[in-house]
N, C-alpha and C positions, 0 to 999 in steps of 0.2 A: 669042431667049429660050433660056436654058439649061435642060436637063432635070435633074431631081433623081433620085437613086437612094436607095431606102429599103431597110433591112434589116427583113424580117418573118420572125421565127422560126416554125417549124412545130411549136411546142410543145416541151416538155422532151424533150431527146434527139431532136428532130425526128420525134416519133412520128406526126405528120400529114403528113409529106413526100409520101407516096404520094397522098394526097387533093389536096394543092396541085398536084401534077404532073398527075394524072388529070383533075381538074376545071378545070385552068388558072386557078387563083385563089389569092389569099392571103386570110387571115382572121385575126381575133383571137378568142380565147375570152372571152366575157363573158356577161352576162345575156341569155338567150334571150327574155325577156319585154319587152325594151326595144328599140324600133326606133331604131337609132343615127341614122337620117336625121332623126329628130324633134329631135335635140339640136343647137341652133344657137348655144349659148354655153357657155363653159367653166364658168360658174357653174351652169348647169342640169345639166351633167354631174357636177359636184362634189356637188350636192344628191342626185341619183339614186345616185351611188356611195356616199355616206355613209349613205344610207338602206339600201342593200343590204349594206354592210359596216360597221356602226356600231362594231365593236371594232377595226378596222384602225388601226394606228399612223399618226400624221399623216405621217411621212416616207414610208412605203410607199404610203399613199393618194395623196400628191402625185405620186409617180413613176408610179403606175398611171394616175391621172387624166390626167397629161401625155401618156403614151403613147397612151391611148385617144383623147384629143382630137386629137392629131396625126394619128392614123390616119383619123379621120372628117372632119377639116377641112383637112388639108394635102396628103394624097396625091391627085394629080390624074391624069386621063387624059394619057397621053404620058410620065409619069414611069416610071422603071425601078424594078424591085423585085428584091431579092436575097434568097435564103434558102440555108441551108447544111445539108447532110446530113453530120453528123459520122461516121456509120458508114462511109460510102463516101468521105468526105473530098472531096465535090463541092459546088461552089457552083452554084446554079441561078439564072438571070437571066431576067426577063421584062419585059414592058411593060404598064402599066396601060392597058386599052382601054375600060373601062366602070366604072360604080359597083360 
């Protein structure tokens, strides 16, 4: 079985890169009130997203929903993750070892 590699950015201009490295984690910014583990279908995510951002353009919403859904449903233990620090021009690579 081949392992996948995912790019997870550490925020605009990688402002969260230190936290990613110090906490040995990757994350996405989204609603703190929503337990992403409770979302089991893309349709459920779309409903939650559209309730949270009713004025969002359909094209932007579709991109965001797709990215969030892939993060919560496709990244698995054993996959690799890559993030980039543009200030230092360094790529950081890690392995997903837990949820």
